[in-house]
C-alpha positions as CSV (number, residue, x, y, z in Angstrom):
1,M,-3.0,-76.5,-14.8
2,R,-4.3,-73.5,-17.2
3,I,-2.9,-71.0,-14.7
4,K,0.6,-72.6,-14.4
5,S,0.8,-72.8,-18.3
6,A,0.1,-69.0,-18.8
7,S,2.7,-68.0,-16.3
8,L,5.0,-70.1,-18.0
9,I,4.0,-68.5,-21.4
10,V,4.6,-64.9,-19.9
11,I,7.9,-65.8,-18.5
12,L,9.0,-67.6,-21.9
13,V,7.9,-64.2,-23.7
14,V,9.9,-61.8,-21.0
15,L,13.0,-63.9,-21.5
16,L,12.4,-63.7,-25.3
17,L,12.1,-60.1,-25.0
18,L,15.4,-59.7,-22.9
19,K,17.3,-62.1,-25.3
20,S,15.9,-59.6,-28.2
21,Q,17.1,-56.6,-26.7
22,H,20.4,-58.2,-25.8
23,T,21.1,-59.3,-29.4
24,L,19.8,-55.8,-30.8
25,S,22.3,-54.1,-28.2
26,Q,25.2,-56.7,-29.4
27,S,24.4,-55.9,-33.2
28,K,24.3,-51.8,-32.6
29,N,27.8,-52.3,-30.8
30,L,29.2,-53.8,-33.7
31,D,28.1,-50.8,-36.0
32,Y,30.6,-48.8,-34.1
33,K,34.6,-49.4,-34.4
34,P,36.7,-49.8,-31.7
35,Y,38.5,-46.3,-30.5
36,T,42.3,-47.1,-30.3
37,I,45.4,-45.0,-30.8
38,A,46.0,-47.4,-33.9
39,L,43.1,-47.3,-35.6
40,T,43.0,-43.7,-35.1
41,Y,46.4,-43.2,-36.7
42,E,45.1,-44.7,-39.5
43,K,42.4,-42.8,-40.1
44,L,44.4,-39.5,-39.7
45,K,47.8,-40.3,-41.6
46,K,46.7,-39.8,-44.9
47,D,45.8,-36.0,-44.0
48,Y,48.4,-35.7,-41.7
49,P,51.5,-37.4,-43.1
50,F,53.8,-36.1,-40.6
51,I,52.3,-37.6,-37.3
52,T,53.2,-40.6,-35.5
53,P,51.1,-42.4,-32.6
54,I,51.9,-42.3,-28.8
55,E,53.3,-45.2,-27.5
56,P,53.7,-46.2,-23.7
57,L,56.7,-45.5,-21.8
58,K,59.2,-48.0,-20.3
59,S,60.6,-46.1,-17.1
60,K,62.3,-47.2,-13.9
61,K,61.2,-43.6,-12.3
62,I,57.6,-44.6,-12.4
63,K,55.5,-47.5,-10.8
64,C,52.2,-48.8,-12.3
65,K,49.6,-51.0,-10.7
66,K,47.1,-52.2,-13.2
67,N,43.4,-53.5,-13.4
68,I,42.5,-52.5,-9.8
69,V,38.7,-53.0,-9.3
70,Y,37.3,-49.5,-7.6
71,K,33.8,-50.7,-8.2
72,K,31.5,-53.6,-8.9
73,T,28.2,-53.2,-10.9
74,P,25.5,-56.3,-12.0
75,T,27.4,-56.1,-15.5
76,S,31.1,-55.7,-15.0
77,N,33.8,-55.1,-12.3
78,L,35.5,-51.7,-13.2
79,K,39.0,-51.2,-13.1
80,L,41.6,-48.5,-13.1
81,D,45.5,-48.3,-13.3
82,I,47.6,-46.0,-11.1
83,Y,51.2,-44.4,-11.9
84,I,53.3,-43.3,-9.1
85,P,56.4,-41.2,-9.2
86,K,59.0,-43.6,-8.2
87,V,60.9,-40.9,-6.2
88,N,59.8,-40.8,-2.4
89,K,57.4,-43.7,-0.4
90,Q,56.4,-41.5,1.9
91,K,55.4,-38.6,0.0
92,I,51.9,-37.6,-1.1
93,Y,51.4,-36.4,-4.4
94,P,48.4,-34.4,-6.4
95,A,46.4,-36.3,-8.1
96,V,44.9,-36.8,-11.9
97,L,42.0,-39.0,-13.0
98,L,41.9,-39.2,-16.5
99,I,39.2,-40.0,-18.6
100,H,38.9,-42.0,-22.0
101,G,36.7,-40.7,-25.0
102,G,34.9,-42.6,-27.4
103,G,31.5,-40.8,-27.7
104,W,30.3,-42.6,-24.9
105,L,30.1,-46.1,-26.5
106,V,33.5,-47.0,-27.3
107,G,37.1,-46.6,-25.9
108,S,39.0,-47.8,-22.9
109,K,41.4,-46.6,-20.2
110,E,44.2,-47.8,-22.1
111,N,44.0,-44.8,-24.4
112,Q,44.9,-42.5,-21.4
113,R,47.8,-44.5,-20.4
114,V,50.8,-42.5,-21.8
115,M,49.3,-39.1,-20.8
116,A,49.1,-41.1,-17.3
117,Q,52.6,-42.1,-17.5
118,H,54.0,-38.5,-18.6
119,L,52.0,-37.0,-15.8
120,A,53.7,-39.3,-13.1
121,L,56.8,-38.6,-14.7
122,N,56.2,-35.0,-13.4
123,G,54.9,-35.5,-9.9
124,Y,51.5,-36.4,-10.1
125,V,49.9,-39.8,-9.2
126,A,47.6,-40.7,-12.3
127,I,45.0,-43.0,-12.9
128,S,43.5,-43.9,-15.9
129,V,39.6,-45.0,-15.5
130,S,37.2,-47.2,-17.1
131,Y,33.1,-46.8,-17.0
132,R,30.2,-48.0,-18.1
133,L,29.8,-47.5,-21.7
134,G,26.7,-46.6,-23.3
135,F,25.9,-50.2,-24.3
136,E,26.1,-51.4,-21.3
137,A,24.4,-49.1,-19.1
138,P,22.8,-45.5,-20.5
139,Y,23.4,-42.3,-18.8
140,P,23.7,-41.4,-15.9
141,A,25.8,-44.6,-15.3
142,A,29.3,-43.3,-16.7
143,V,28.8,-40.4,-14.2
144,L,28.0,-42.4,-10.9
145,D,30.7,-44.3,-11.9
146,I,33.6,-42.0,-12.6
147,K,32.1,-40.3,-9.3
148,D,33.1,-43.2,-7.4
149,A,36.2,-43.6,-8.9
150,I,37.3,-40.3,-7.3
151,R,35.8,-41.2,-4.0
152,W,38.0,-44.5,-4.0
153,M,40.7,-42.1,-4.5
154,R,40.1,-40.3,-1.5
155,K,39.4,-43.5,0.5
156,N,42.7,-45.3,-0.5
157,A,44.6,-41.6,-0.7
158,E,47.1,-42.9,1.9
159,K,47.8,-46.2,0.2
160,H,48.3,-44.7,-3.0
161,Q,50.3,-41.5,-2.0
162,I,47.6,-39.5,-3.1
163,N,47.0,-36.0,-1.7
164,P,43.2,-36.0,-1.2
165,D,42.6,-32.1,-1.4
166,Q,44.5,-32.0,-4.7
167,I,42.9,-33.7,-7.6
168,A,42.1,-33.0,-11.0
169,V,39.9,-34.6,-13.6
170,L,41.2,-34.7,-17.0
171,G,39.0,-36.0,-20.1
172,A,39.4,-36.1,-23.8
173,S,36.4,-36.1,-26.5
174,A,33.3,-37.6,-24.3
175,G,35.6,-38.0,-21.5
176,A,36.2,-34.2,-21.4
177,Q,32.3,-33.8,-21.3
178,L,32.2,-36.2,-18.4
179,A,35.2,-34.8,-16.7
180,T,33.7,-31.2,-17.0
181,L,30.0,-32.7,-16.0
182,I,31.9,-34.3,-13.0
183,G,33.8,-31.3,-12.0
184,V,30.9,-28.7,-12.1
185,T,28.5,-31.4,-10.1
186,S,30.3,-31.9,-7.0
187,D,28.5,-33.4,-4.2
188,S,25.3,-32.4,-6.1
189,N,21.7,-33.9,-5.1
190,I,21.5,-34.9,-8.5
191,Y,23.6,-37.8,-8.6
192,G,23.6,-38.4,-4.9
193,K,25.8,-37.7,-2.1
194,T,27.8,-39.8,0.2
195,T,29.8,-39.5,3.1
196,I,33.0,-39.0,0.7
197,S,33.3,-36.4,-1.4
198,D,33.4,-36.7,-5.2
199,K,34.8,-32.8,-5.4
200,V,37.6,-32.0,-7.5
201,Q,40.0,-29.1,-7.7
202,A,40.7,-28.6,-11.3
203,I,39.0,-29.7,-14.7
204,V,40.9,-30.7,-18.1
205,N,38.8,-30.7,-20.9
206,V,40.3,-32.0,-24.1
207,D,38.2,-31.2,-27.2
208,G,34.8,-31.7,-25.4
209,I,31.5,-30.3,-25.6
210,V,30.1,-28.6,-22.6
211,S,26.2,-28.6,-23.7
212,F,24.2,-31.1,-25.6
213,I,21.6,-28.3,-25.7
214,H,23.5,-25.3,-26.9
215,P,22.8,-24.2,-30.5
216,E,26.7,-25.0,-31.4
217,A,25.9,-28.8,-30.4
218,S,23.9,-29.4,-33.3
219,S,26.2,-31.9,-34.5
220,E,25.5,-34.2,-31.7
221,G,23.2,-37.3,-32.7
222,T,23.4,-41.1,-33.0
223,M,25.7,-41.7,-30.3
224,A,24.6,-39.1,-28.0
225,S,21.2,-40.5,-28.4
226,I,22.1,-44.1,-27.5
227,W,23.8,-42.9,-24.2
228,L,20.9,-40.4,-23.4
229,S,18.2,-42.9,-23.9
230,G,16.5,-40.9,-27.1
231,S,17.0,-37.9,-29.5
232,K,17.0,-34.1,-27.7
233,D,13.7,-34.1,-29.0
234,E,12.7,-37.6,-27.4
235,N,14.3,-37.2,-23.9
236,F,15.5,-33.5,-23.7
237,K,15.5,-33.9,-19.8
238,N,18.7,-35.8,-19.8
239,W,20.0,-33.8,-22.5
240,E,20.0,-31.0,-20.6
241,E,21.1,-32.9,-17.4
242,A,24.2,-34.1,-18.8
243,S,24.9,-30.5,-19.6
244,P,28.0,-29.3,-17.7
245,L,27.2,-25.5,-18.7
246,E,23.9,-26.1,-16.8
247,Y,25.6,-25.8,-13.3
248,V,28.6,-23.5,-13.8
249,N,28.8,-21.6,-10.5
250,R,31.0,-19.8,-8.0
251,A,32.0,-23.1,-6.8
252,T,33.1,-24.3,-10.3
253,P,37.1,-25.1,-10.3
254,P,39.7,-23.5,-12.0
255,T,38.8,-25.4,-15.7
256,L,41.7,-25.4,-18.7
257,F,40.2,-26.1,-22.5
258,I,42.4,-27.7,-24.8
259,N,40.6,-27.7,-28.2
260,S,41.4,-29.2,-31.7
261,A,40.4,-27.0,-35.1
262,Q,37.2,-28.7,-35.4
263,P,34.5,-26.2,-34.0
264,R,32.0,-29.2,-33.3
265,F,34.0,-30.2,-30.5
266,H,33.9,-26.4,-28.8
267,A,29.9,-26.4,-28.0
268,G,29.3,-24.3,-24.8
269,R,32.8,-23.7,-24.5
270,D,32.8,-19.7,-24.6
271,D,29.7,-19.5,-22.7
272,M,31.6,-21.7,-20.0
273,M,34.6,-19.1,-20.1
274,A,31.9,-16.2,-19.6
275,L,30.7,-17.6,-16.5
276,L,33.9,-18.6,-15.3
277,N,35.2,-15.0,-15.9
278,K,32.1,-13.4,-14.2
279,Y,32.8,-15.4,-11.5
280,H,36.2,-14.8,-11.2
281,I,37.3,-18.5,-11.8
282,Y,41.2,-19.2,-13.1
283,N,40.5,-20.8,-16.7
284,E,42.4,-21.3,-19.8
285,M,41.7,-22.4,-23.5
286,H,44.4,-23.2,-25.9
287,T,43.4,-24.1,-29.7
288,I,46.0,-26.3,-31.5
289,E,45.9,-24.7,-35.2
290,D,45.2,-27.2,-38.0
291,S,44.5,-30.0,-35.7
292,P,41.8,-33.0,-36.1
293,H,39.7,-34.1,-33.5
294,S,42.2,-36.9,-31.3
295,F,44.9,-35.0,-31.4
296,W,45.9,-35.9,-28.4
297,L,47.0,-39.3,-29.0
298,M,49.6,-38.2,-31.7
299,H,52.7,-36.7,-32.3
300,P,53.5,-33.8,-32.2
301,W,50.4,-32.5,-30.7
302,F,50.6,-34.9,-27.8
303,E,53.5,-32.7,-26.3
304,T,51.8,-30.0,-26.9
305,T,48.8,-31.1,-24.8
306,L,51.0,-32.2,-22.0
307,N,52.7,-29.2,-21.5
308,F,49.7,-27.1,-21.4
309,T,47.9,-29.4,-18.8
310,L,51.1,-29.5,-16.6
311,D,51.6,-25.7,-16.7
312,F,47.8,-25.7,-15.9
313,L,47.9,-28.6,-13.0
314,N,51.2,-26.6,-11.6
315,K,49.4,-23.5,-11.1
316,T,46.2,-25.0,-9.8
317,L,46.7,-27.6,-8.1
318,I,50.4,-27.0,-6.5
319,N,50.8,-23.2,-6.3
320,E,47.0,-22.8,-4.8
321,N,47.7,-25.2,-2.0
């Protein structure tokens, strides 16, 4: 009886600890405001009174399939939205996977809806994707999820009119760090290989760092520490491993950087561009003057971001194939 009682006590203690950790995680989560277009506008309009928030399109020229489950995890069903040009049902199109930002802890795929719609209007299958955020599952969960989304795209390419040999990844802010990491670690043993490739043919980095350990990345703090399971001093391995700059080589895809005027979001960019140039890999960099972070969610900067993106994708995805 004493053994049984002791076992029950141990079980109860474990359950209480798990409940305590869950409650702590929830309370920490409440410390961070949602990252939405509306809240971003409210934050920026005082300093930039001429801006207006981007809004979803209503167009008969594109078709949308929303909330398709591409992956089931122990904690959630991960979903994506697909936007396809409604021009020719028999045609296949180059595709772009869009990754939202939010400091690896907040944000949603809906933040990339408008960009996805515009890309579809211009001849791309555009997919905005959800992934596990840091409070649900820390690094490397988000990386694994997005790589699985690319594999899902290839597996379902014919059904959704995707050219599996013309896939780009586009991310904004934390999503840009993820997009770049995905692009430079294609089919890497670090994150696991499968029979279906996670390789992409182009990277679009919209104001995201490419290194957590670069001297320019000194501003990365609490949100990165939560996602990477500890501060840089506590868990240097994760901070280094999650830094795209560490993997740039001759196989890195063509890369576009679109940056704000805020230096902290450029960490490691110039060094990455130097490596790309060394390996003769096509790259571009554009800085939008006098712009804040999250500029891509506001007019008039959205149009500039879109035009830079389309010009780059037309060169690298279409003209090169």
